[in-house]
C-alpha positions in Angstrom: 0.0 0.0 -0.1 1.4 3.7 -1.0 0.4 5.8 1.4 0.2 9.7 0.2 0.0 12.7 2.6 -1.7 15.2 1.4 -1.4 18.9 2.4 -3.8 21.2 3.8 -4.3 23.0 1.0 -5.2 20.7 -1.8 -7.4 18.3 0.0 -10.2 19.7 -2.6 -8.2 18.8 -5.1 -6.8 15.4 -3.8 -10.5 14.3 -3.3 -10.8 14.8 -7.5 -7.6 12.9 -7.9 -8.7 10.5 -5.9 -12.0 9.5 -7.7 -10.2 10.0 -11.2 -7.4 7.3 -10.2 -10.3 4.9 -9.1 -12.7 5.0 -11.2 -9.9 4.6 -13.8 -8.5 1.7 -11.8 -5.3 2.4 -11.0 -6.4 1.5 -7.0 -7.0 -1.4 -7.9 -3.8 -1.8 -9.7 -1.5 0.1 -7.2 -2.9 0.1 -3.8 -2.7 3.6 -2.6 -4.1 5.5 0.4 -4.8 9.3 0.9 -3.9 10.8 4.0 -4.6 14.4 5.3 -2.3 16.3 8.2 -5.3 16.0 10.0 -5.8 12.0 10.3 -2.4 12.1 11.7 -3.0 14.7 14.2 -0.4 17.5 13.3 -1.6 21.0 12.8 -2.4 22.7 9.2 0.4 25.0 10.1 3.4 22.8 10.6 6.3 23.9 8.6 7.6 22.4 5.6 10.2 20.4 7.6 7.8 18.8 10.1 5.6 18.1 7.6 8.8 16.1 5.4 10.4 14.2 7.9 6.6 13.2 9.0 6.2 12.1 5.7 10.2 10.4 4.8 9.7 8.9 8.3 6.8 6.9 7.7 7.5 6.0 4.4 4.9 8.5 2.4 4.5 10.6 -0.8 4.7 14.2 0.2 1.5 15.7 -2.4 1.4 19.4 -1.9 1.4 22.7 -3.8 2.2 26.0 -1.7 5.0 25.6 1.1 6.7 28.2 1.6 9.5 29.2 -0.1 10.6 32.2 1.7 10.9 30.7 5.7 14.2 28.7 6.7 12.8 25.3 6.6 11.5 25.1 3.3 10.7 22.9 0.5 12.7 24.6 -1.8 
């Protein structure tokens, strides 16, 4: 099972993506799970480094759109 951590700012897009991938049969070919920050108790204002480390420590792919590029902990 592939675990995908969805950043709070794209939860709506992730729902649409999940629906599309599922309707096209990808879920059967390559099982995956979308997980939100809230699902794991991470505050939506968590900095980039915290989110990235959490994803890495838990073997997750991070799906994000606008992590801040101007801060020291940026994923830039």
